[in-house]
Backbone bond lengths (Angstrom), bond angles and torsions (degrees), N, CA, C in turn:
res aa  C-N    CA-C-N  psi(-1)  N-CA   C-N-CA  omega(-1)  CA-C   N-CA-C  phi
1 X - - - 1.478 - - 1.505 112.95 -
2 X 1.352 115.32 -46.51 1.429 119.89 -176.99 1.554 110.44 -67.40
3 X 1.378 114.49 -42.71 1.479 120.40 177.44 1.546 109.84 -58.73
4 X 1.414 114.56 -44.19 1.424 116.32 178.76 1.539 113.72 -61.66
5 X 1.301 113.37 -38.60 1.505 118.28 177.14 1.521 111.93 -63.93
6 X 1.340 116.51 -43.73 1.473 120.38 177.62 1.552 110.25 -62.20
7 X 1.280 116.02 -38.43 1.457 119.13 179.95 1.484 114.75 -69.06
8 X 1.324 116.28 -18.01 1.463 122.40 -176.98 1.538 113.01 -115.26
9 X 1.353 114.42 18.72 1.475 118.16 -170.77 1.476 113.93 -56.84
10 X 1.374 117.58 -33.66 1.469 119.95 -178.22 1.537 107.53 -64.61
11 X 1.362 118.53 -42.19 1.492 122.45 -179.10 1.508 109.90 -71.55
12 X 1.367 115.68 -43.64 1.446 121.68 -176.37 1.558 111.03 -63.29
13 X 1.348 114.75 -35.27 1.481 115.28 -177.56 1.490 112.79 -67.29
14 X 1.279 121.11 -17.38 1.498 123.02 175.62 1.550 110.86 -63.93
15 X 1.343 114.91 -24.08 1.502 118.15 -178.58 1.506 110.54 -86.98
16 X 1.312 120.15 -17.87 1.460 122.51 -172.74 1.513 113.16 -60.22
17 X 1.353 119.43 -47.52 1.491 117.11 176.97 1.501 115.98 -51.42
18 X 1.366 114.16 -41.06 1.513 117.71 178.74 1.473 112.27 -67.58
19 X 1.363 117.48 -38.64 1.470 120.20 179.30 1.511 110.24 -68.32
20 X 1.309 118.82 -43.13 1.455 123.23 177.29 1.558 110.14 -59.81
21 X 1.318 116.38 -43.61 1.443 121.84 179.08 1.531 109.76 -59.98
22 X 1.329 118.18 -46.43 1.461 122.99 179.14 1.523 110.89 -58.88
23 X 1.340 115.31 -46.77 1.456 121.17 -175.62 1.527 110.33 -61.22
24 X 1.394 115.23 -46.93 1.426 121.19 -175.86 1.507 112.85 -69.74
25 X 1.352 118.34 -45.77 1.418 120.41 -172.24 1.506 115.86 -104.02
26 X 1.378 118.04 -2.94 1.473 118.09 179.47 1.512 110.55 -123.21
27 X 1.315 119.63 -38.51 1.455 118.93 -177.35 1.505 115.53 -93.33
28 X 1.358 116.75 -43.74 1.451 118.91 179.53 1.520 111.17 -60.56
29 X 1.394 120.67 -42.57 1.464 118.90 177.28 1.492 115.87 -64.01
30 X 1.278 119.29 -12.98 1.472 121.71 177.88 1.486 112.94 -64.59
31 X 1.318 117.91 -16.14 1.467 121.86 173.91 1.512 109.66 -62.63
32 X 1.379 116.04 -28.23 1.491 117.01 179.36 1.468 115.64 -66.46
33 X 1.348 117.54 -10.28 1.493 122.96 178.95 1.583 106.52 -58.19
34 X 1.273 115.80 -30.98 1.512 120.25 -178.49 1.505 110.19 -54.83
35 X 1.349 118.45 -27.46 1.484 121.77 -178.06 1.475 109.49 -57.90
36 X 1.394 118.77 -33.26 1.467 120.61 -176.12 1.557 110.51 -64.57
37 X 1.271 118.17 -19.38 1.475 121.79 -177.66 1.510 112.02 -107.19
38 X 1.353 117.91 12.21 1.440 121.03 -177.23 1.547 108.71 -132.40
39 X 1.291 115.93 163.20 1.494 121.84 169.60 1.502 106.48 -92.19
40 X 1.356 113.97 84.56 1.443 120.02 -167.18 1.551 110.66 -67.74
41 X 1.298 114.27 136.19 1.499 123.13 179.23 1.479 109.07 -128.58
42 X 1.393 114.21 123.14 1.474 117.34 -178.01 1.483 114.72 -56.30
43 X 1.320 115.89 -36.53 1.467 118.33 -176.02 1.455 114.17 -74.72
44 X 1.300 114.72 -34.65 1.505 119.64 -177.65 1.553 113.13 -89.32
45 X 1.366 116.03 -17.38 1.408 117.86 179.69 1.515 113.51 79.83
46 X 1.335 115.71 177.13 1.504 120.57 178.82 1.586 110.41 -63.79
47 X 1.257 116.33 -44.05 1.493 119.00 -174.76 1.508 109.89 -68.41
48 X 1.336 117.79 -35.99 1.444 120.16 -175.05 1.526 115.00 -85.38
49 X 1.283 115.65 -11.15 1.512 119.98 -178.30 1.494 110.47 -74.42
50 X 1.354 113.82 148.37 1.468 120.58 -178.51 1.522 110.37 -75.68
51 X 1.318 113.51 146.72 1.470 121.36 179.75 1.558 109.30 -73.34
52 X 1.348 115.14 134.02 1.460 119.56 -179.20 1.571 113.32 -119.19
53 X 1.293 117.04 -9.80 1.418 121.12 -179.38 1.546 111.73 67.29
54 X 1.357 113.70 -132.63 1.439 119.29 -179.20 1.549 115.26 -97.16
55 X 1.335 112.44 21.10 1.508 119.32 -175.19 1.518 111.09 -60.61
56 X 1.349 118.42 -40.06 1.459 119.39 -174.90 1.569 109.57 -77.13
57 X 1.237 120.01 -29.94 1.467 123.62 173.62 1.527 108.78 -65.74
58 X 1.305 117.55 -47.85 1.506 118.68 177.43 1.504 112.56 -62.86
59 X 1.283 116.59 -36.42 1.475 122.09 179.29 1.547 111.13 -60.27
60 X 1.360 113.83 -42.91 1.509 116.89 -178.29 1.536 110.01 -71.32
61 X 1.304 118.08 -43.91 1.436 120.49 -177.24 1.515 113.56 -71.27
62 X 1.348 116.64 -21.93 1.479 120.49 173.65 1.498 114.80 -94.24
63 X 1.328 116.15 -0.83 1.463 120.87 178.79 1.566 108.97 -57.62
64 X 1.307 119.37 134.59 1.457 118.71 178.30 1.572 113.95 -64.65
65 X 1.332 115.99 -22.29 1.435 120.73 178.86 1.540 113.25 -88.92
66 X 1.306 116.26 -5.96 1.448 121.23 -178.31 1.514 115.65 -54.13
67 X 1.316 115.97 -48.44 1.486 121.46 -176.99 1.567 111.37 -62.81
68 X 1.306 115.94 -42.94 1.487 117.77 178.14 1.507 113.84 -68.95
69 X 1.323 114.56 -39.47 1.479 120.27 178.67 1.530 109.34 -62.45
70 X 1.326 117.65 -47.11 1.426 123.99 -178.21 1.595 109.91 -64.67
71 X 1.290 113.25 -42.58 1.458 117.70 176.80 1.519 114.31 -58.50
72 X 1.396 115.10 -46.35 1.428 119.72 177.98 1.517 111.46 -62.80
73 X 1.294 118.31 -40.98 1.474 123.42 -178.16 1.572 107.95 -63.05
74 X 1.306 116.08 -49.92 1.485 118.44 -177.63 1.544 112.23 -68.46
75 X 1.326 117.94 -36.25 1.433 122.25 -178.75 1.513 109.40 -64.62
76 X 1.326 118.48 -46.60 1.442 121.55 -178.93 1.545 110.48 -67.84
77 X 1.297 118.04 -41.87 1.517 120.87 178.77 1.528 115.37 -68.60
78 X 1.345 115.02 -37.94 1.481 117.03 176.90 1.535 110.78 -70.91
79 X 1.274 119.53 -34.15 1.454 122.90 173.97 1.470 109.84 -66.37
80 X 1.343 120.34 -42.12 1.437 123.38 175.00 1.532 114.35 -63.54
81 X 1.323 114.63 -35.31 1.415 121.14 177.77 1.551 110.58 -66.68
82 X 1.345 114.03 -40.57 1.457 117.57 -178.67 1.526 114.20 -76.52
83 X 1.339 118.69 -28.73 1.458 123.22 -172.26 1.485 111.19 -110.88
84 X 1.337 118.44 -57.28 1.470 124.57 -173.66 1.495 112.98 -71.94
85 X 1.357 117.96 -30.06 1.459 117.63 -176.53 1.551 113.25 -71.43
86 X 1.357 117.21 -45.60 1.487 115.72 177.36 1.533 117.66 -73.78
87 X 1.325 114.40 -13.16 1.476 117.76 -176.46 1.556 111.87 -59.71
88 X 1.375 119.85 -50.13 1.495 118.07 -179.84 1.508 111.50 -62.43
89 X 1.361 117.83 -32.17 1.424 120.11 178.32 1.555 111.15 -63.04
90 X 1.305 113.74 -51.76 1.478 118.42 178.83 1.591 111.21 -61.43
91 X 1.308 116.06 -39.46 1.480 118.96 178.74 1.552 110.16 -65.07
92 X 1.332 119.41 -38.21 1.398 122.02 -178.81 1.558 111.03 -69.85
93 X 1.322 115.55 -39.65 1.482 122.05 175.26 1.551 111.41 -61.45
94 X 1.316 115.81 -46.96 1.454 119.96 179.29 1.519 113.01 -67.26
95 X 1.268 115.69 -39.29 1.463 123.18 179.23 1.507 109.37 -63.71
96 X 1.316 119.56 -35.55 1.405 124.65 -179.83 1.529 111.40 -67.94
97 X 1.312 118.08 -20.98 1.483 123.26 178.92 1.485 113.58 -85.84
98 X 1.374 117.82 -10.11 1.458 120.78 177.90 1.545 109.49 -73.94
99 X 1.314 111.99 123.04 1.517 116.84 -175.29 1.521 112.89 -81.41
100 X 1.341 118.84 -29.72 1.453 123.34 -178.95 1.534 109.55 -76.73
101 X 1.341 116.88 117.18 1.460 119.83 -178.82 1.538 112.04 -67.25
102 X 1.344 116.53 -38.13 1.439 119.32 -178.01 1.570 110.24 -67.55
103 X 1.310 114.72 -41.07 1.455 119.30 179.51 1.513 112.65 -67.11
104 X 1.378 115.29 -37.72 1.415 121.58 177.06 1.571 113.07 -61.52
105 X 1.375 112.78 -44.24 1.444 119.21 177.70 1.499 113.20 -65.63
106 X 1.356 114.39 -34.04 1.471 117.52 -179.54 1.529 109.94 -68.41
107 X 1.356 115.23 -43.64 1.479 119.29 178.79 1.508 110.72 -63.84
108 X 1.330 118.40 -41.80 1.456 118.99 177.36 1.531 112.35 -60.73
109 X 1.347 115.16 -44.80 1.501 117.39 -179.85 1.519 111.63 -61.94
110 X 1.284 118.46 -44.46 1.460 122.17 177.94 1.570 111.02 -62.74
111 X 1.263 119.10 -41.40 1.427 121.51 -179.72 1.542 114.22 -71.20
112 X 1.375 117.40 -24.19 1.421 121.09 175.97 1.539 114.29 -74.16
113 X 1.299 115.17 -29.59 1.483 123.54 -171.07 1.568 113.27 -50.43
114 X 1.401 116.35 -51.44 1.492 116.28 -176.10 1.534 112.92 -58.01
115 X 1.359 117.75 -29.15 1.427 118.71 -178.95 1.552 112.55 -60.98
116 X 1.292 117.46 -31.00 1.448 120.92 -175.54 1.547 112.34 -90.76
117 X 1.279 116.14 1.22 1.472 123.15 175.61 1.512 106.43 -92.08
118 X 1.332 118.69 132.03 1.442 121.67 -179.33 1.516 110.20 -70.36
119 X 1.346 114.67 157.04 1.486 118.93 -177.87 1.495 111.12 -64.92
120 X 1.345 118.78 -27.54 1.458 121.27 179.64 1.526 109.82 -60.91
121 X 1.364 116.01 -45.83 1.438 122.00 178.21 1.531 112.69 -71.96
122 X 1.334 115.09 -45.97 1.430 119.84 -177.51 1.504 111.51 -65.69
123 X 1.367 116.55 -43.13 1.452 122.08 176.23 1.508 111.02 -59.00
124 X 1.347 116.84 -40.19 1.493 120.56 -179.01 1.536 109.18 -66.15
125 X 1.326 118.36 -33.48 1.468 122.68 178.15 1.529 106.91 -66.77
126 X 1.288 118.75 -44.96 1.481 124.02 179.65 1.522 110.21 -57.30
127 X 1.338 114.78 -48.41 1.470 120.65 -177.11 1.546 107.99 -64.13
128 X 1.323 119.55 -41.59 1.443 120.68 178.62 1.488 113.83 -66.27
129 X 1.395 117.39 -39.06 1.436 120.66 -177.27 1.567 107.52 -69.36
130 X 1.323 118.96 -33.90 1.476 121.73 179.22 1.512 116.18 -92.12
131 X 1.352 116.17 7.22 1.422 120.76 -176.61 1.585 110.58 -62.09
132 X 1.356 113.69 139.64 1.488 116.50 179.09 1.528 113.76 -75.93
133 X 1.322 115.51 -14.02 1.449 117.69 -177.17 1.541 113.51 -93.00
134 X 1.296 117.37 -44.98 1.480 122.87 -179.71 1.513 114.21 -138.52
135 X 1.306 119.92 22.26 1.400 124.87 -178.09 1.515 112.42 -75.01
136 X 1.337 117.34 140.77 1.431 122.77 -176.67 1.560 111.25 -65.12
137 X 1.291 115.45 -40.33 1.487 118.99 -176.83 1.525 109.91 -63.31
138 X 1.233 118.80 -46.70 1.453 122.79 177.27 1.568 111.35 -57.73
139 X 1.333 114.88 -44.54 1.453 120.96 -179.27 1.550 110.02 -58.78
140 X 1.320 114.54 -47.68 1.467 122.04 -179.22 1.519 110.67 -60.19
141 X 1.348 116.43 -49.08 1.473 122.93 -173.83 1.587 107.28 -66.04
142 X 1.329 117.07 -37.45 1.439 118.25 179.44 1.527 110.45 -69.38
143 X 1.324 118.00 -42.61 1.435 123.40 177.04 1.510 113.60 -59.64
144 X 1.359 115.80 -34.79 1.478 121.67 179.92 1.505 110.92 -82.69
145 X 1.314 119.35 -5.41 1.470 123.57 -178.15 1.503 115.01 78.49
146 X 1.314 116.58 9.31 1.507 119.47 176.57 1.484 112.14 -72.52
147 X 1.327 117.71 -37.90 1.469 123.91 175.20 1.510 110.88 -115.37
148 X 1.362 114.09 144.77 1.435 116.87 174.15 1.542 112.21 -91.09
149 X 1.305 114.01 -29.50 1.472 121.86 177.59 1.485 112.46 -139.67
150 X 1.335 122.72 156.01 1.437 122.79 -177.71 1.494 113.48 -59.49
151 X 1.347 115.15 144.84 1.421 122.98 -178.33 1.578 110.52 -111.66
152 X 1.272 116.92 131.84 1.437 120.40 -179.98 1.513 109.03 -84.47
153 X 1.335 115.39 86.20 1.504 119.76 -177.62 1.482 112.67 -57.36
154 X 1.336 116.72 -43.24 1.500 120.15 -172.42 1.570 109.43 -76.05
155 X 1.290 115.72 -10.20 1.460 119.40 178.80 1.530 113.23 -97.68
156 X 1.354 116.82 -5.62 1.439 120.81 177.27 1.499 110.69 -98.98
157 X 1.335 116.93 111.83 1.498 120.94 -176.19 1.536 114.03 -52.15
158 X 1.347 116.74 -39.85 1.447 120.94 -169.69 1.561 109.37 -73.71
159 X 1.378 119.82 -17.58 1.395 120.84 179.58 1.559 112.01 -87.02
160 X 1.340 117.19 -12.01 1.434 119.71 -169.96 1.518 113.72 -62.75
161 X 1.320 116.99 -43.56 1.449 118.51 -176.68 1.578 112.65 -66.16
162 X 1.323 113.37 -30.76 1.505 116.88 179.59 1.528 107.85 -75.20
163 X 1.313 117.67 -39.50 1.441 122.29 178.72 1.561 109.72 -62.22
164 X 1.335 115.63 -50.46 1.449 119.33 179.31 1.499 113.97 -59.93
165 X 1.304 118.19 -48.12 1.451 121.17 178.78 1.527 114.08 -63.49
166 X 1.321 116.51 -37.42 1.478 121.30 174.16 1.455 111.07 -63.36
167 X 1.342 117.28 -43.07 1.459 120.60 -178.60 1.474 110.92 -68.01
168 X 1.376 119.36 -42.07 1.444 120.50 176.72 1.562 112.77 -63.66
169 X 1.349 114.02 -38.41 1.443 115.14 177.77 1.501 114.59 -66.35
170 X 1.326 116.87 -36.97 1.456 120.44 -178.58 1.565 108.90 -74.11
171 X 1.339 117.28 -34.76 1.463 119.38 -177.39 1.504 110.20 -74.18
172 X 1.340 118.55 -34.89 1.452 120.29 -172.55 1.553 114.00 -107.16
173 X 1.349 116.11 7.97 1.450 119.25 -177.54 1.548 112.25 -59.03
174 X 1.279 117.71 -58.73 1.454 122.80 -174.42 1.576 109.91 -64.62
175 X 1.326 115.59 -46.18 1.472 120.80 -176.64 1.500 109.82 -66.45
176 X 1.334 118.74 -40.43 1.459 121.06 179.13 1.475 114.23 -70.21
177 X 1.310 116.89 -18.85 1.484 119.04 -179.69 1.534 113.04 -84.55
178 X 1.358 117.63 -11.91 1.452 121.07 -176.58 1.537 111.54 -56.98
179 X 1.287 114.94 -45.79 1.505 117.73 -178.72 1.542 113.54 -63.60
180 X 1.327 115.53 -34.67 1.444 120.20 178.51 1.508 110.97 -77.45
181 X 1.306 118.95 -35.42 1.445 120.79 173.63 1.535 110.02 -61.73
182 X 1.362 116.23 -40.77 1.484 118.72 178.86 1.505 110.79 -66.20
183 X 1.349 116.97 -36.43 1.487 119.14 176.88 1.454 111.08 -66.08
184 X 1.339 118.22 -40.60 1.476 120.65 -178.27 1.547 109.39 -66.66
185 X 1.365 116.32 -33.55 1.467 118.32 -179.68 1.549 111.93 -64.08
186 X 1.342 113.62 -21.09 1.458 117.24 -177.92 1.571 113.21 -89.36
187 X 1.343 117.80 -0.62 1.459 119.73 179.71 1.539 108.18 -74.06
188 X 1.358 113.86 137.57 1.453 119.94 -178.98 1.538 110.47 -64.32
189 X 1.360 112.81 126.03 1.473 120.63 -176.38 1.530 109.50 -66.79
190 X 1.319 117.27 -28.17 1.507 121.53 -177.94 1.532 111.06 -60.92
191 X 1.398 114.59 -32.45 1.455 117.02 179.44 1.550 111.29 -65.14
192 X 1.331 117.33 -38.22 1.451 119.48 174.09 1.511 111.91 -62.56
193 X 1.300 115.23 -43.77 1.506 119.70 -178.55 1.501 111.15 -62.45
194 X 1.363 116.68 -40.18 1.446 120.32 179.60 1.556 111.71 -69.04
195 X 1.355 116.11 -37.56 1.434 121.20 175.02 1.521 113.43 -65.85
196 X 1.314 114.95 -35.84 1.473 119.32 177.90 1.504 111.21 -67.11
197 X 1.339 117.58 -41.92 1.433 121.75 174.89 1.531 113.69 -59.64
198 X 1.337 115.53 -33.75 1.431 120.08 179.44 1.474 112.31 -80.23
199 X 1.348 117.95 -1.92 1.455 122.25 178.56 1.495 116.92 91.66
200 X 1.304 117.65 15.52 1.472 122.47 -178.13 1.547 108.51 -71.96
201 X 1.323 116.28 138.80 1.480 120.20 174.39 1.508 111.71 -85.96
202 X 1.314 116.94 -177.98 1.488 120.16 -174.59 1.582 111.35 -68.12
203 X 1.366 116.09 -40.07 1.381 119.72 176.93 1.524 112.62 -66.52
204 X 1.299 117.26 -39.59 1.460 120.74 177.96 1.578 110.59 -64.40
205 X 1.344 115.41 -41.20 1.461 118.03 177.04 1.501 112.23 -63.36
206 X 1.347 115.62 -38.55 1.434 120.60 179.23 1.528 111.94 -65.06
207 X 1.371 113.99 -42.21 1.464 120.90 -175.60 1.552 112.80 -75.36
208 X 1.318 113.93 -40.51 1.485 118.94 -174.98 1.510 114.74 -95.96
209 X 1.296 118.74 -16.32 1.487 118.33 -178.88 1.519 112.18 -120.98
210 X 1.347 118.14 -53.00 1.439 118.65 -175.31 1.573 112.40 -68.20
211 X 1.281 115.78 -49.59 1.475 120.24 -177.50 1.533 112.18 -60.19
212 X 1.334 119.28 -50.43 1.478 120.62 179.21 1.570 111.95 -61.99
213 X 1.334 116.02 -30.75 1.419 119.62 -176.40 1.518 111.83 -73.94
214 X 1.311 118.20 -26.22 1.486 120.87 178.55 1.481 111.00 -103.68
215 X 1.334 119.45 9.92 1.454 121.07 -177.00 1.525 112.19 -61.90
216 X 1.289 117.82 -33.73 1.483 119.37 178.13 1.477 112.49 -61.65
217 X 1.375 117.18 -43.39 1.476 122.64 174.09 1.480 111.61 -59.70
218 X 1.332 117.31 -46.24 1.443 123.41 -177.97 1.578 109.83 -59.76
219 X 1.309 115.17 -46.18 1.467 120.69 -177.22 1.617 109.49 -60.87
220 X 1.332 113.99 -46.47 1.455 117.25 -178.69 1.524 110.97 -61.14
221 X 1.351 116.85 -43.25 1.488 120.98 -178.18 1.507 108.54 -68.84
222 X 1.351 119.40 -31.20 1.441 121.84 179.63 1.543 109.43 -71.61
223 X 1.298 116.04 -36.31 1.504 118.95 177.63 1.480 109.96 -63.11
224 X 1.347 118.28 -43.41 1.453 123.39 178.67 1.579 108.51 -63.63
225 X 1.318 116.16 -40.60 1.430 118.94 -179.90 1.536 113.24 -63.59
226 X 1.325 116.26 -39.33 1.418 122.94 178.69 1.552 111.69 -67.57
227 X 1.313 114.39 -40.36 1.479 118.91 177.56 1.495 115.33 -64.05
228 X 1.388 115.37 -19.80 1.453 121.29 -179.67 1.531 112.40 -103.28
229 X 1.312 118.09 27.44 1.436 121.82 -177.95 1.518 115.24 -64.27
230 X 1.350 115.89 -21.34 1.441 120.09 178.59 1.533 111.96 -98.43
231 X 1.341 116.81 3.03 1.451 117.85 -179.10 1.540 106.55 -110.21
232 X 1.252 117.47 100.55 1.474 122.63 179.64 1.510 112.04 -86.51
233 X 1.310 117.12 -8.80 1.444 119.69 -172.56 1.530 107.89 92.07
234 X 1.271 117.40 153.80 1.417 121.37 -176.85 1.531 113.81 -113.68
235 X 1.304 118.72 -49.10 1.402 124.87 -175.19 1.579 112.79 -58.05
236 X 1.356 113.50 -47.24 1.498 116.62 -173.85 1.507 109.74 -68.60
237 X 1.352 118.19 -36.83 1.451 120.37 -177.94 1.515 109.89 -70.78
238 X 1.342 116.93 -41.86 1.442 122.38 -178.79 1.573 110.01 -61.96
239 X 1.360 116.57 -37.20 1.457 121.24 178.78 1.499 112.05 -68.23
240 X 1.329 116.27 -40.48 1.483 119.42 -173.20 1.546 111.64 -90.80
241 X 1.364 117.81 -11.64 1.421 120.08 -174.42 1.571 110.74 -79.06
242 X 1.309 115.31 142.87 1.463 122.50 173.47 1.512 109.93 -145.34
243 X 1.317 114.59 176.43 1.496 119.55 -176.08 1.533 112.91 -62.67
244 X 1.294 119.13 -26.39 1.449 122.58 -178.09 1.515 112.63 -77.95
245 X 1.316 116.89 -38.03 1.525 118.62 -174.68 1.546 111.80 -103.40
246 X 1.355 116.73 6.58 1.449 118.83 -176.13 1.545 112.78 -56.95
247 X 1.304 117.07 -30.03 1.457 121.37 -178.31 1.523 110.77 -55.22
248 X 1.363 117.46 -39.65 1.428 121.21 -176.70 1.532 112.24 -106.37
249 X 1.294 118.26 -4.51 1.479 119.89 -174.10 1.528 109.53 -109.23
250 X 1.286 120.18 -4.29 1.472 120.07 -179.84 1.519 107.10 -81.09
251 X 1.343 115.56 115.98 1.479 121.24 178.30 1.533 110.23 -115.05
252 X 1.302 115.33 179.36 1.482 119.34 -175.39 1.552 108.78 -60.71
253 X 1.324 117.38 -44.42 1.462 121.23 -177.53 1.495 113.00 -60.00
254 X 1.329 116.40 -47.29 1.508 120.11 -177.07 1.545 108.72 -73.44
255 X 1.331 116.88 -37.19 1.468 119.22 -177.84 1.519 110.85 -66.08
256 X 1.346 115.94 -42.77 1.497 119.81 178.35 1.491 109.89 -67.04
257 X 1.304 117.85 -36.36 1.492 119.32 -179.11 1.502 108.47 -63.12
258 X 1.340 117.02 -43.86 1.480 119.60 -175.76 1.536 112.69 -70.42
259 X 1.318 115.45 -37.86 1.458 120.44 -178.50 1.526 112.87 -84.47
260 X 1.342 114.40 -36.55 1.417 119.03 -174.71 1.502 116.29 -86.47
261 X 1.356 117.91 -43.90 1.430 120.91 -177.00 1.555 114.51 -97.06
262 X 1.313 114.59 -42.50 1.498 113.23 176.05 1.513 113.17 -67.31
263 X 1.312 118.01 -27.88 1.484 121.14 178.38 1.535 109.33 -99.45
264 X 1.386 115.63 6.53 1.491 120.69 178.12 1.513 111.68 55.38
265 X 1.359 116.86 37.37 1.497 121.05 173.42 1.523 108.56 -97.98
266 X 1.334 114.71 75.04 1.429 119.82 -172.54 1.543 113.35 -67.60
267 X 1.275 117.48 -34.53 1.498 121.16 177.35 1.490 110.80 -62.90
268 X 1.349 115.28 -42.89 1.499 120.88 179.49 1.478 110.96 -60.02
269 X 1.364 117.65 -50.06 1.451 121.81 -177.43 1.508 112.36 -67.76
270 X 1.364 118.21 -34.28 1.477 120.51 174.50 1.506 110.97 -66.52
271 X 1.299 118.96 -40.19 1.476 123.28 177.74 1.513 111.24 -60.92
272 X 1.301 116.94 -43.38 1.474 117.91 179.95 1.558 111.61 -69.23
273 X 1.351 113.38 -40.17 1.455 118.00 175.21 1.562 114.83 -58.58
274 X 1.337 113.52 -42.63 1.438 119.37 178.28 1.542 111.63 -66.50
275 X 1.358 117.73 -38.51 1.410 121.95 179.61 1.557 108.75 -65.25
276 X 1.345 115.41 -39.98 1.488 117.96 177.37 1.523 111.71 -63.12
277 X 1.313 115.08 -39.07 1.481 119.66 -179.61 1.552 110.03 -63.08
278 X 1.308 117.26 -43.39 1.417 120.73 -177.42 1.522 110.36 -65.61
279 X 1.380 117.06 -43.74 1.455 122.14 175.63 1.525 111.87 -61.94
280 X 1.379 117.82 -39.08 1.421 122.01 179.61 1.541 110.54 -64.45
281 X 1.366 117.88 -38.93 1.423 122.57 178.68 1.507 107.63 -66.78
282 X 1.289 120.84 -41.51 1.473 123.46 178.15 1.513 109.75 -60.21
283 X 1.375 117.55 -50.51 1.414 121.77 177.85 1.540 112.90 -57.43
284 X 1.293 116.77 -42.32 1.449 122.70 179.07 1.544 110.48 -59.53
285 X 1.318 117.50 -50.27 1.435 121.71 -176.10 1.536 109.17 -67.68
286 X 1.399 117.53 -39.98 1.421 120.05 179.73 1.507 111.78 -65.81
287 X 1.339 117.99 -45.12 1.489 121.72 179.48 1.497 109.16 -64.09
288 X 1.238 118.23 -36.38 1.521 119.64 -178.40 1.541 109.00 -70.08
289 X 1.343 115.76 -39.73 1.443 120.53 177.80 1.550 114.09 -62.33
290 X 1.367 113.04 -46.51 1.490 117.60 177.91 1.531 110.67 -64.23
291 X 1.296 115.14 -40.82 1.539 119.38 178.45 1.496 111.05 -61.36
292 X 1.332 118.48 -43.03 1.468 120.23 179.96 1.524 110.32 -66.82
293 X 1.312 117.64 -32.97 1.492 118.33 179.28 1.492 112.34 -73.27
294 X 1.351 116.38 -37.92 1.468 120.93 -174.64 1.530 113.24 -86.46
295 X 1.348 114.91 -48.62 1.512 120.07 -174.59 1.512 114.23 -109.17
296 X 1.326 117.78 -5.76 1.458 119.91 -175.24 1.482 114.91 63.64
297 X 1.356 115.95 18.87 1.431 119.78 179.65 1.541 108.02 -128.21
298 X 1.339 116.53 145.57 1.422 119.47 177.02 1.548 111.66 -175.36
299 X 1.348 113.60 -176.85 1.498 116.40 -179.41 1.514 111.43 -76.78
300 X 1.314 120.68 -35.43 1.413 122.65 -177.12 1.550 108.56 -151.29
């Protein structure tokens, strides 16, 4: 093994920068996890801080706001899983049926653009579009007779999760479809030719050939999505959050930021982050196990 490594050192050395990068930025910082079990003090450092054990974990789980924050987080993520997750798949399937190459490329380019716009700008656009004073949505609904007077969408807590998920879906639709478009490109063209000879229509080919052929990719992305059920994202929520909708918009990420970083409670925020990581690992392994049992496909 060592002789083989020496004989390939030119090729092996190409991997070294990536390994060094992982060690420096992924493994060495893991020492900071100790902060979750200590009363961290900036002046004394990690080594000089007093040991606190599981105190910060108990504090979070006993927090009176914990139930509402967890409910908001799961509600938003489950809604996104049900609506935003299948959207790129459907978009990729429909885009694959477009016969005009120029039109397909145009649609792809337009759908990619929102991904490269920051949430600060994109969130501002959403707020302006839904504005009760000069928002386009209110104007359209009033003109159609659906509303008699403008509605403050961003001020209604129960609308927040739908606005957030719709915004995330619109922003990530084109970018999220890239991996599915790539998977569709790898489907054997002879299968479509054989189905056409047998008299299959475009929808039948999509349902019986395209979709099953990319099922492995869909399953892997679904496993990742399930493992991230406690990660609602931070930037988009903070941009769209206000005093009126905070009841339904406060998630674990924003709550920990406000208590942990604004109040400089680093041990508390580290403990919650570690708890989220452990739960994410459990969800990942569980989703992979269920997927292997049902579809015989999974990450490992």
